[in-house]
N, C-alpha and C positions, 0 to 999 in steps of 0.2 A: 762642684769641684771638677776640674778638667782632668782628662786622662793624662798621665805623665809620660807614657810611652805606648808603643803599639800593643804591648801586652794588655794594657788596661783600656783598649778602645772596644766598646761593645759593638754588636752587629749593626751595620749602617742602616740596613733596611728596617730593623726594629726601631731605630731612632727616628727614621722618616715616618713610620707608622705613628709613632708617638706625637711627632710634630703635626701630623695631618689632622688627628682627631682632638688633640688636647687644646682647650681654649688658650689663647695667647697670654692672658694674664696669669695663668697658673703653669704654663709650660716650663718656665725656667726653674721653678721650685720643684716640680715633679721630676724634671730631667736631672737636676742636681742631686736629688735624693737617690735616684736610681743609679747615677754614676758612682756615688759613694758606696752604695751596696754592691755594685759591680766589682769595684776594686777589692772590697772585702771578700766577695765570693771567689775572685781569681786567686787571691792570696791564700785562702783557706781550702778551697775545693778544686782549684784548677780552672783553666780557661773554658773547657768544654762545658762543665757544670755551670760556670758563671754565665755562659751564653744562653744555656737552657733557662736558667732562672730569670735572666733579663728579658728574654722573649716571652716567657710565661707572664711576667709582670706587665709587659707592654700590652699583651692581649687582655689580661685581667682588668687593666685600667680602662679598656675600651668599652666600658658599660654605657648604656644610653644616657644615664643621668649625668655622666661626667661632662658632657658637652651640651646636652639639650637644654638642661635647666637654665644656664645663663643665656643661651640663645633665645629661648622662649621669653625670658623676662624682658628683653628689650625689643624683640622682633614681633611678638604677637600682635600688638596694636597695629603696627605697620602692615602686617600680613593681612589682617582683616580689612584694613583700609585699602590695601592694594586690590584685594578680591572685590571689594565693593566698587572700586574704581573701574576694574576690568568689566564687572557686570554692567555698569552704566554704559561703558563704551560699546559693549557687545549689543546691548539693547538698542543703543542709539544707531549703530551701524545696521542692525537688523531692520529697524523701522525706517531708516533713511533709504535703504536699497530695497524697496518693497517688492519690486518685480523679481529681483534675483533671490531675495529671501523666500518669496512664495515658491519659486521653482525649486530651490534647495530643500525647503521644508516639506513641500508636497511630494517631491520625488522620494525623499527619505521615508516619508510617512507611508507611501504606497509599498515601498520595499519592506519596511518593518512590519506593516500589516500582513503582508503575504507570509513573512517569516513567522510571525506570531501564530497565524492560523495553521500553518503547516507544522509549526512546533507543537501546537496542541494536538494535532492529528498524530504526529509521530510519537509523542509521549503516551498517547492513549493506546496506540498500536503495540508499543513495547510493554504496556502494563497488563496485557492479556494473561489471565490465569496465573498471575503471580500472587494473588491474594489468598490462595489456599494455604492452610497451615502446612509447613514443611513442603512447599511446592518444589523445592530443590531436590527432594527425594522421590518425587513422583515422575514416572516415565511412561511413555506410550510404547507399546510393542509394535514395531513395524516389520514388514517382511520384504525381502528381495527375492523375486522369482526369476530364474534364468532358464526359460525354455527356448523357443525360437528367437526370443529377444528378451532383454532384461527389463523388468518392471519393478517399481517400488510401490508398495501399498501401505496405507495407514490402517488397514484392517487385516485381521488374521482369522484363522479357523477357530470355531467355537471350542473344540476340545483342548486347545492350547491353554485356556485359562485355568481349568481344574488341574491340568497336568503341571503347570508351573507352581500352583499352590502346593501340590503334593511333593514335587521332586526337586525344585530349584531352591537352593539355599541362599540366604542373604536377602530374601524377600519378606517383608513384614506383612503385606496384604496384597491381594489381587482382586480385581473386579472387571467383569466384561461390561460393555455398554453397546447396546444394539437399539438404535432409534427406529421405530416404525410407527405407522399410524394405526388407527382403529376406531371402531365405534364405541362410545361410552354411554351407557344408559342408566338413568336413575329410575329405579323400580317404583311402581305405583303403590306398593303396599307399605311404603314408609311415610304415609301421611301426605304424600305429595303426588301430583299428577306425573305419570311416566313421561320422561323427556329423553330425547335421543340427540347425541352430539357426535360429530365426526372430528376426532382430534388427530393432529399431525405429530405431536411430540410425546409419544409414549416410549419411555426408555426401559428396556429390559436390562436389569443389572443383577449382580450377585448380592447375597446378603451382606457381604463384606464391603459394600460400596462406601458406607460411612466410616470404615476404617482407613480408606484411601483418601476420601474427600471430606473435608471438614465443613460439610453443609449444615448450617444451624437449623434446628427445627423449632418452629413456633409451638407446635403440639407434638407430643410423642417422644419416645426415647430412641436415639439413633442406634443404641446398642442392640435393640430388639425389634426395631420398626420393620425390618424385612426378613425376620427369621422364619416366617411361615410363607408357603407358596401363595396363599390367597391374600397377602397383604399388599397394600399400595400406599405410597406416600405422594401427596399431591402438593402443588404450589399454592401459595396464598391467592394468586389470581384465579386459579381453578376453583379453590374453595369458595371464593366470593361468587364466582359465576354459577356454581352448582347449588350452593346452600345459603347464599347471602351472608348475613352476619352471625348465623348460628354456628355452633361448634360442630365440625364435620366428623370428629373422631368417632369411629365405630359405624359410620354410615357405609352402605354397600353400593358399589358401582358394578354394573355388568359390562364386561369387556368383550367385544366382538360377538355379543349375544351368546356367549358360551361360558365364560368364567366369571363368577361372582367374586369381587375383590373388596375386602374390608379396609377402610381407611385407618391406617395406624400412625400417621404422622402428616404434618403440614410444614413445608419448608418455606422460608422467606424467598421472595422472588429473586432470581439469579441476578447478579450484578451485570452491568452493561458490558464490562470488559472481560467477557468469557466466551469461549466458542461453544459451550454447552447450551442447549436450547430446550431441554426437556421440561415438560409440565407434570409428568407422571413418572414415578419410579416403581417398577413392577418387578417382582422376583422372576428370575430367568426361567424358572420352571413353568411359568404361565405361557411363555412362548411355545414350548413344546406341547402344551396342552391344547392350544388353539390351532396349531398347525395340523395338517394331515399326518397320521402316524408314520407313513413312509417318509415324508419330508422331514418330520421331527427326528426320526432315526438317522436319516442322512446327515442332518445338521450336527447331530451330536457325535458322529463318528468320522465324518470326512475331514481330512486335513488340507485338502486343496481348495475347498469352498471357503472363502474368507469374508464373511459379512460383517464382523463385529470388531469394535475397538477393544483393546485390552490394556488396562492401566495397572502398573506395578508401583507399589510403595516400597522402596528399598530400606533395609535396616540401616541405622546410623553408621555402622561400621563397614557397610558394604560399598563396593564400587561398581560402576557399570561394567568395567572389564571383567570382574569376577563373575557377575551374573551372566553376561553375554557368553562367557566361555562355556557355560553349561547348556546353551541352546542346541548345539549339534546333538548332544546326547538326548535332549528332549525330543528333537525331531525324529530320532531313531525310534522313539516309542510309538510313532504313528503307524508303523508297520507298512508304510507305503514307500516303495523304492524311489518313486518320482519325487516325493517330498524330501527324502533324505538327500537325493542327488541335486535337486534344483531349487530348494527353498532355504533361505537363511533368515534368521530373525536378528533384529538389532533394536536398541533402545533409543528413544528420542525424548529429551527432557521436556516436561510439560510446558514451561515458559517459552519453549522454541516452537511449539506446535503451531501457533497462530501464524507466524511469519515465515517459517522455514518448511512448509509442507507443499509448496507449489508443484513439485515434481511427483508427488504421491497420488496414486489413484485410490479410490475408496471414499471416505468421508471428505467432502470438499472443504478446503480451507478458505476462510473468509479474508485472510490477510495475505500480504505478499511483500516480502522484503525488497523485491525489485521495485515495486510501486513506491515504497517508503523512500528508498534511495533516490528514485527519480524525482519524487516530490521535493526531497531535501535539496537536490541539485538545482532544481528549478527555483526554489526559494532563494538559495544562495546566489544564483546568477542574477535574479531580479534585484536583490539587495546590492549586489556588486555593481550592476548597471546604475542604480541610484547613487551609490558612492562615487562612481566615476563622474557623474553629473556634478556633484559637489566639488570634487577635485578640479574638474575642468573650469568651472565658473569662478572658483576662488583663485585659481592660478591666473586666469585671464584678468581678474580684477586686481592683481597684485600691484599694478602700476598706480592704481588709485590710492593704495595704502603706502606707497613708497615714501612720500614726504613725511607721513606720520612716523614711519619706522626710523627715517633719518633723524627726525627731531627728537624722538625718544632716546635714541642711542647717543645723540649729542648731549642730552641732559643726564646721561649716566646709566641708562637702562641696559642691563646685560641681555645677551641674546636669549638666555634661558627664560628671562622674564617675558620677553616678547613671544617666545614659543608658548609659554604658559597663557599669555593673553589670547593668542589666536586659537590655541586649543580650547580655552574657555569658551570662546565664541562658538567653536564647533560643538562643544558639549551642550551649550545653551540651545543651539538650533536642533541638535539631536534630541534633546529632551522635549522641545516643542513638537518635533516630528513624532516622537514616541507617544506623546499624549494624543496627537491626532491619529496615530496608527491604532491606538486602543479603541478609539471611536469607530474607525473604519472596520476594525476586526469585529466589533460588536454588530455593526450594520451587515457585514458579510457573513456572519456566523450561520444564518439559515441556509445560505448558499452552500457552505461547506457541509452542513448536515445533509443536504439533498445529494450532494455528490458522493459523499462517503458513507451514506446510510447510517449516519450517526445521530445522536440526540444531545449534542453539546448545549450547555447553557453558559451564560457569561461567568458565573462563579467558578467554572472549571478553569478559568485563567488564573485562579488564585492557588492552584496546586503548587506546593513548594518547589518541585522540580521545574515547573514552567516559569515560576517567578525568578528562579535562579537563571534559567535560560534567557528570560527577557532582560534581566539586568546585564548579563554577559553580552547580550546582543546590542544593548544600548551602548555599553562601553566600547565594544568592538567597532560599532558603526562610527562612533565619534572619533576613535583612534584612526580607523581606516580612511575616513573621509577628511579628517582635519590635520593629520600628521604631516603629510607632504606639503600642503599649502602653508602650514605654520612654519615649517623648516625653510621653505623656499622664500617666503616673504620676510622672515626675520633675518635672513642672510644678507640683505642689501647693505652695502657699505654706506655709511652716513653721508660722506662727501658726494658720492655718485647719486644717492637718492635725493639729496637736497638740491643738486644741480639739475635734476630732472633728466638725467641720462640713463635712467633705469629701463627705458623701453626696449633697448637691445637685449637686456637680460630676459625680459618677459618674452620677447619674440623668440629667443633661443629655446624657450620651453614649449614653443608651439608644437614641436614634433611629439612631445609627450601627450599634449591634448589631442593631436590627430590620432595617435595610437589608441587612446582611450575611446574616442568616438568610433574608430573602426571596430574595436572589441565590442562596444555596446551594440552596434548595428549587426555585427556578425551573430551575436547571441540572439538578437531579435529575429533575424532572418531564419536561423535554424529553427527557432520555436514556431514561427509562422508556417514554415514548410512542413514541419512535423505535424502540425495541426491539420493541414490539408491532406497529407498522405494518410494519416490515421483515419480521418473521416472517410476518405475514399476506400480504405481497406474494410472498415466496418460496413459501409454501404454495399461493398462487393459481397461480403459474407452474407449479408441479410437478403440480398436480391439474387444471389446465384441460384439457378435451378438445382434442386436437390435430387431430382430423379423421381419424385413422388409429389402428389398433391398435398400441400400443407394449408391452403386457405380453406376457410369454412369447415374445418374439421374440429368437432367438439369432442374433447377427451373427458371421459367420466371414469374415475377410479372405481373399480368394483369393491375394493377393500380399503379404500383410503390411500393416500399417498404420503410417504414419509421421506425423510432425508436419505434413507438408505434404500438400496434396491429392494423393491417390494417382493416378498415371497407370498404367493397366494396361499390362503388357508384352504383353498381347494374349491374348484367349481364342481361340486359333486353332482350326482344324478338329478336330484330335485332342482337344484339351483340352475343346472344346465337346461333343464326343461323350461323353467321360467324364463331363462334368457332367450331361448328359442322363440317362445311365445311373445316375449317383449319385442324381439326383432320383427316378427310377423306383424305385430301391431304397428310398429314404426313404418313398415313398408307401405301401409295404407295412407300415410301422410305424403301428399304430393311434394312438400317442401323438403322432405328427407330423401337424399339421393342414394344413401347406402349406409350400412352399419356393419361392424365387425368387432370381434374380441381378440385380444392378443396379450402376451405376457408383459410387454413394455413398449411404449411408443418410441419411434425414432428420436434420437437426441437425449433420451433419458438414461442411456447406459445399458448395454446388454451384457449378460453373463457370458463367460467364455467356457467352452466345453471341449473336452478331448474328442477328437474326430479321427477315425481310421478310414481313410479312403482306400480304394482298390490299389494294391501294390505297396501299401504301408502296413506297419504294425503298431501296436500300442506304444512300443518303445521309441517310435519315431517322434512321440510327444508333439503332435500337431494340435494346438489349441486355437480355436477360432470362435468368433462371436456367434451367439445362437439366440434366436427368438422363436417362440412358439406362437402360432397364429391360428385363426379360424379359417374356414374354407374360403371366405370371401374377402380376406384381408388384401390380397394383391390387386384385385379389380377395384376395391373400394378406394384405395390410395393411388390408383392408376399407375401401377408399376408395370412396365412392359416386359414381355418375355423375349429373350433372344432365341431360345429353342425349347422344345418340350411343351408341357401343359401345366395348368394350375391344378391344385388339389380338387378332387371331385368326390361328392358324397355317393355318387352312383357306383363307384368302384367298390365301395364298402371296406376297403383295406388301407386307404390313404392315411388315415389317422394312426395306423400301426406301422407302416413301412415305407412311407413316401417322404422324400426330401426335395426341397427346392434350394438351389444355391445361387449365389450371385457370380458375376463374371470374374471377379478377383479370386473367388474360391476355386473356380474352374482352372484358372491359371496356376494357383498355388498347388492344386492337386496334380498338376502336370498334364492336363488335357489340352490338346492343340486347338480345339474349338468348342463352342458351346454345344454343338450337335454331338460331338464325340463324348461329352460328359453324360448326356442323357442315357439312362438305362444302366449306368455303372453302379455297382454295389458300394455302400458306405455304411459306417457304424458311428453312432454318437455315444460317447461314454466308453468306459473300459469294459472289462469282462462282464458280460450280462447286460451290456448297454443295448440301446435300440438299434436294430439292424434294418436296412431297407435299401431302396435304390433311388437314384437321382431321377426325378420325373421332369424337371425343368430347370432352366437357367434364366435368371432375370438380369436386366441391366444393373450395373452398379448404381446404388443410390446411397446418399450420405446419411447413414443412420447414426454416425458420430458427429461431433462438432467439426466444422470445416477447417479448424486449425489442426486437425489430425488427418493423417493420410487415409485413403480408402483401404478398407480391410476386407478380408474374406468373411462371408456370412453364410450360415446354413439356417434354413427355415423348415420347421415341421409343425405337426399338430399334436399338442399335448394339453388337453383341456384343463387338467388340474392346475396348470401353470398360468392360466389366464388371470390377468390382474387389472386390465383396463378395457373399457368399451369405447369405441370410436364411432362417431356418427358424422357423415358429411351432409351438410345442409345447404339449401339454396342461399344465394347472396342477398335476396330480398326478404323483408319481413323477419329478420333474425330474432328480434325480441319475442315476437309471437311464437316462432318456432321453438325457441328455448322454453317458453312457458308451457307449450304443449308437451315438450320432451320431459320437463319436470313432472308434469301431471301424470304422465304415463309411467314414469320411473317410480313415483311414489305409490302408484296403484299396484305395480308388479313387485316392488322391493320395499315394502313399508318399513322393514328393519334397517334399511340403508339410507344414509343421508345423501341427498342429491347435491353433488359438487361437480363443477365442470371448469375446464379451461379450454382455450383455443390452442391448437397445435402450433400455429405460426407464432403466437405470443410466447409459448414455451421455448420454441427454437430461438426466437430473437433474444430471449433472456440470457442465452449462452454468451452473448457478446456485450453484456452490460459493462463488464470491466473495460473493454476496449473503448466503448462509447463514453464512459466516464473519463477515461484518459484523454480522449479527443476533446471533450468539453472543458476539462481542466486546462489542457494546453491552450485552448482557444482563449480562455480567460487570461492566462499568464502571458500569452503572446500579445494580447491587447494591452495589458499593463506594461509590458516591456517596451512596446513601441511608443506608448504614451510617455513613459519616463524618458526614453531616448529622445523623442521629439521635444519634450520640455527642455532637455539639456541643449539640444540643437538650437531651439528657439532663443534660449538665454544667451548662448554663445554668439549666435548671429546678431542679436540685438546689441551685445557689447562691442563686437568687432565693427559693425556698421557705425556705431557711435564713435569708435576710435578713428574710423576712416572718413568721418563726415567732412573734414577739411579737404581731403583728397577728392571726395565726391563733388564738393562745391566747385573746386577748381576745374575738374573735368567737365562739369555742366557748363561753366562759363566758357570753356574752350569748345563747346558744341557737342559733347557726348549725349547720346540719346538715353532715354530711360531703359530701353531694352538692353543696350550695351552695358549700362551700369549694373542692371540686375544680373546679367551674365557674368560680369566681372566679380561681383560679390558672392555669387552663388556657386561659381565653378569649383572653388576649393572644397566646399562642403559636399558637392555632388561627387567630386573625385574620391572623397573619403568613403562615401556610401558605395561607390563602385568597387573600391578596394575591399570593403566588407563583403560585397557579393562574391568576389573572387575567393575569399577565405571560406565563406559560409556554404557555397554550393558544393564543393568537394567534401567538406566536413559533414554537411547534412546528408549528402548522398550516401556516404559511408555508414553513418549511424542508422539511417532509415533502412538501408539495405540489410544491415545486421538484424534489425527488428523484424523486417518482413520474412527473414529466413526462418523465424519461429513458426510460421504458418505453412501448413501443407498446401493450402489454396491461397494464393496471394495475387495482388496486382503487380504490375511492372511499374517501376519508377518512370514517370514521364518527364522529359526535359522541360516541357512547357510549364510545369508546376514551378520549377526553380526559376525559369526565366520570368514567368508571370509575377512571382513573389518579388524578384529583384526589381522589375520595372515598377511595380506598385510601391515598393519601398523608396525607390528613387523619386517617384512622383510625390509621395508623402513628404520626403525630406525637402524636395524643391519647394513645395507649397509652404512648408514650415519656415524655410529660410527666406523665400521670396516675400513673405508678408512683411519682413523687416527691411529687406533690400528695396522693395517698392516704396516703402515709407521713407527710407533714407534718400532715394533718388528723387522723390517728389518734393523734398524740402527746398525752400528758397536758398540758393547758393550764397546770396549776400549775407544771410543770417549766419550760416555755418562758417563762412570765411571770417566774418566780423567777430564771431564768438572765439575763434582761435586767436 
């Protein structure tokens, strides 16, 4: 029924909606019924209510079955038939254009393989420490100290743990974690032969550890496992190492030859994606038992010394803001004005600890969000370069598909169907590339493990998140690479395409291809330049003179080496006497050039201590690095003096009141020269600290990593602090010398395991991250230039084929091979030159920003950028000329006749 007047005309847009989705055969019936209802609603409820009812009905009827069912009934067979047809066409085109298909698929496969590997790495990095039960409620306590400069640390003072448990509300449980090394001995009276091991991962924790971390136990009860001071929980690996397959519960281990620990639990080996590395969990009371009483007392009371991590598990109803608001009051409990004035505590969520702790000093973080972002960017750029290849080659080949497009359109094909066909081909080639990429990823997996210190296996690719990422990557790659060529090729007018006049349209898109080539080579140039500069920086750091001898220096930990700064249990009188006798014995060996003891070797991190030079007070808050050494430390490491003298046993008082400082310290303390500093009074520590005079000033030497600026340093003698023994040996017969050293060590220190490292290797290890970055970039640079050259090769091959008729005519007219090569190559070379102009300033800016993070750095050399640009030009020319030479060498008669 039609509306009789304007009053009875329903909303026009609602009628359009109805006409759009409603099948044609039922439209008239549906529309008629609604019109009748509309007139009724107008007459009974008014026009506004009738409009609302009509619109509501129009939307309600737009259910999927209203139109899909009839469509499916007659289109489904054709749809399958069409898909089958498109698949055949896609396979036929792929097999017919073998060279271009190979370039497309291999380029995409390389890009996808890189993305898959880096996706695996990124997924793993983000999974760290998220497996603990209620990990969202676990936080690490960090501190910010603001003395002469602001520093953030992942470690805090030991008294803070019990203080939080006592006085901070909203906290369900607290535990401290202090990793240190130590000797572990199996006693002979347990039916076994006594054995001694040196272990690096002994964790001192509170009895509440299992209330914070849901570490499952294979043996023992987590509620009671650490309730007594003499209890220890060990890992399954250690249980197997110490006791084989027998049950270790109740067995006794002697720690540091002092404390007997009873095994009260065995935990399963820690998962791979955690930053915790302990093998033993020992009650914190044992730490104070094995330390010297004075040091133990200092550790329990001092709020400035911050050696341990503290983890808090908040109550479900608590927030970080509520808990952090109580920290100022907590710090007031310390009773130290410097702590109240200069220290702040804050919480860091446990899942963020792995990636977001790069700026924190203390326990080093193994992850880096910057590294993850950089890798992701590199993977994205590599994949983008591969997609550009696909777009370039398929756009260039559009002319070949023009007649096919024109014919299909003439026969009634819609543009959307052609887009579907070309996108189908893109999906097919992307799927083939994806299969190849999985194979490549499997082959390259060991390389990723080596670079990232990981232990990935192929089943790790089956992680649900990674599968989702891979699927999204496949779809994105197909859309990114196939959308533009599909839209471009399907847009040809049938008449123009069938008359063969489509070449102009294709050539009009040449600029797009040029832009893509420029972007490809710009990315490649930046990556290559970055690889070279990072390699130069790492080499510079490794070879820069440090101001002391680092070669042939053997480092032997006196009490083992842990992840944290080692606190000596004390070189007491008898131990010191044995050490002196040991040194005398070593001096008889002609291959040993010197030996000394000290608290920590350069590069391992020195404690900072309050220092009060002449003219300052404790309130000046001057904190500088401090190392305690033996009398012969400075000559053993060949550290030269600027003024004054070395420590001397003959004076009899140097171990009590003598200090040596470095040049930076002299400047910091306000002395005009090194000579002026000698003889000036100085105090280390606060009230009651060690007082003395400066007896010498040495040259600045790099006791920190070279990416940190030179800092002031004070040196004194405090025997109980000694933690390592250093021996310089001759460069020849090193294995024999080490064997003799071990023999003498075991003779003098039978209760200590002989372990050693070389100082230069320890120092080089500081730059492993930069070296890995350099190696990683070199790989991606190689891949990027390979993909770019593959695309350039394909593009050159196609364009020279297109211009073969022109080449034939030019040859007939007398053109030389050289002139033809120059003619065909110059366009490509021009593009690479333009890429150089973009990449050089961009690379210069990025690398300059990166180098700014190093206190000691190289200068950017123009020749690096020029050399990379020239090499890239040469590679591009060789890639293109292989095709242009081939084209110019063809018989012109054949090429002209073929046209």
